[in-house]
C-alpha positions, -999 to +999 in steps of 0.1 A: +671+787+526+687+756+511+724+757+504+730+775+471+695+789+469+693+824+454+723+821+432+723+827+395+717+864+392+684+883+389+666+855+371+673+830+399+683+803+374+715+785+384+745+788+360+775+767+354+796+792+374+773+786+404+778+748+401+816+753+399+816+775+430+795+750+450+816+720+438+849+738+444+861+734+408+866+755+378+839+764+353+859+745+326+857+714+348+820+717+350+818+719+312+840+689+308+818+668+332+786+677+313+803+670+280+814+636+292+850+644+284+877+621+296+903+627+323+879+639+350+882+619+382+853+600+396+853+622+428+853+655+408+825+642+386+805+632+416+809+666+433+799+684+401+768+663+395+758+666+432+762+704+431+742+706+399+714+685+414+713+706+446+711+738+426+686+725+401+710+733+373+700+720+338+724+720+309+716+747+284+713+726+253+705+756+230+739+772+240+756+739+234+740+736+200+753+771+190+788+762+202+789+727+186+768+732+155+745+705+167+708+706+177+713+681+206+681+663+195+677+627+183+647+619+162+627+587+167+604+571+141+581+545+155+550+527+144+520+541+163+511+509+181+504+497+216+520+463+209+542+453+238+575+449+219+576+482+200+563+501+230+589+485+253+617+493+229+607+530+227+606+532+265+641+517+265+653+544+240+638+571+262+657+557+293+689+554+273+688+589+260+683+606+294+719+608+304+733+617+270+725+654+270+702+649+240+665+653+238+641+632+217+617+642+189+592+614+183+572+609+151+546+581+149+537+563+117+509+538+111+506+508+088+492+518+055+503+555+058+513+566+022+540+589+036+553+560+057+588+561+072+600+585+046+575+611+056+584+608+092+621+611+084+615+642+064+596+657+093+624+651+117+650+665+093+629+696+089+628+700+127+665+696+130+680+665+145+716+652+148+706+615+144+676+593+138+663+561+154+640+540+133+623+515+157+607+482+146+600+494+110+579+475+085+588+470+049+570+498+031+593+497+000+611+530+008+645+517+018+662+530-014+644+564-012+654+568+024+691+563+015+690+595-005+675+616+024+695+605+054+724+629+058+726+622+095+735+590+113+706+566+116+701+537+140+676+509+130+662+488+158+647+454+150+655+454+113+685+454+089+702+488+085+690+510+056+715+516+028+727+550+041+763+562+046+762+561+084+735+535+092+737+513+123+716+484+135+709+470+169+687+442+181+689+422+149+689+389+168+653+377+165+664+348+143+687+335+171+660+338+196+636+319+174+662+292+168+665+288+206+627+284+210+625+258+182+655+239+195+640+238+230+609+220+216+629+196+195+652+188+225+621+178+244+615+151+218+590+167+194+594+155+158+588+189+143+575+224+153+546+243+138+550+281+135+524+308+141+541+338+124+536+375+127+527+397+097+554+394+071+558+430+063+575+433+097+612+425+095+611+411+130+584+386+120+605+375+090+635+370+112+616+348+137+602+327+109+636+323+093+651+312+126+624+286+131+628+273+096+666+272+096+666+249+127+641+224+112+661+223+079+694+219+097+680+190+117+663+174+087+628+178+102+596+184+083+588+221+078+550+225+083+530+252+066+532+285+083+500+302+097+503+340+097+487+361+124+486+398+130+502+398+165+468+398+183+454+372+207+424+370+184+446+359+154+463+334+177+429+320+187+419+316+150+452+299+142+447+276+172+413+265+159+430+256+126+460+238+142+438+218+165+426+199+134+461+190+123+469+153+131+502+146+149+507+183+158+525+184+192+545+217+193+539+253+182+563+283+183+543+315+182+560+348+171+547+367+201+531+360+234+497+375+226+492+351+197+505+322+219+479+330+246+450+330+220+464+298+206+464+280+240+428+291+245+417+276+212+436+244+217+420+240+251+385+245+238+393+218+212+400+193+240+438+195+238+459+199+269+489+222+271+515+209+275+505+173+278+492+171+242+507+202+226+536+223+238+536+261+231+564+287+231+558+324+228+581+354+222+586+387+242+578+376+278+550+401+283+541+407+320+510+384+319+529+355+304+539+341+338+503+342+351+482+326+323+473+289+326+496+273+321+524+298+326+539+304+292+574+294+281+587+323+260+618+341+248+625+373+267+635+402+246+663+424+260+647+457+252+668+479+275+701+463+265+693+468+228+683+504+234+713+513+255+738+498+231+721+513+201+719+548+216+756+545+227+767+537+192+745+563+176+758+591+199+794+580+193+788+582+155+771+617+159+800+631+180+828+613+161+818+615+125+853+605+112+857+576+136+848+540+129+815+530+145+816+511+178+813+474+173+779+458+177+773+428+199+746+401+197+718+406+222+716+379+249+692+350+243+670+343+274+646+314+271+622+315+300+610+279+306+576+277+323+548+251+322+536+253+286+562+230+273+569+193+279+579+161+261+553+150+235+527+124+244+536+088+239+507+084+215+492+110+193+458+097+183+440+109+152+409+129+156+415+161+175+393+168+205+391+130+215+421+127+237+413+103+265+447+095+280+445+102+317+470+125+334+498+108+354+495+113+392+513+143+405+518+160+371+524+196+378+510+206+344+477+187+349+453+216+356+428+216+327+415+248+311+379+255+302+363+284+286+355+301+319+386+296+340+414+308+317+436+334+333+435+353+300+398+356+296 
């Protein structure tokens, strides 16, 4: 029998008193460890956690809720989507919550749902939650209505905070990342940068477009017309067919990697080489971005960092309702430079699809793409 097995009374379930006995500490000390209270030494905390793990002890959240007046649940409202960015952010939230003593209640919404975010929030409040995370929301016109409903702290990821008394925001840095992507292309020598935007009801798509536009205006560069996609590779492909006919177009910043990949495919089919003729930058750094042809330069989103900081601030606000919120920090900007960007061609002939300039010997970006050899077919 393993050490500690059989403890916990007739039910066999281990109790905090069993953890205290095995760790050689008081039951109060066990409680302090699991409540993350200060003034517990690292050695004592380690012994308690090891004893709990050995016994299979799980904190009784129901009992804690009765004692504290809290449900020990955090609600999450998320768009029901398989898109890489929102899905990665939710995974980051799940990882960040694991060690907080809280459980998650998740409600999915969909674009066009009449109930929208407000209906999801009402559902969570009816179930009983101590705080709410709203992840990558779209603008459904309910911000003002939500303000009247939210009587618990709310954390908004990837959008400005709602006008609620205890509203927090994390991850509002897409404009800075877009600025970095645009500046990278200008620093390579491109005269301006075209933008393939995401759907504009998404706050994150608006932020990326604003970051791109602000750099061009600041540097007195021409601001080309925006083409709006729907985040899909298919919409990027359609945009690429349109952009391939634009004279003197040498650089494109796409609002996500999927659209960038579709864009590259369309440009290639039009006879334009990436990056020798047109440089392309994406956004997100999806796993396949490093393996398409050419490997995609992109801005990596710090999903785990944003989720961890956001959950930390939300839990602090839940447990310290009279205290000032923890200060926010800007997420890091990580531009991953790969082979889809280069200086512009010396000459940009008119008439897309008729480029005849030969590739310099030894050019590492010289592999051409055709309809049957693309890594993203």
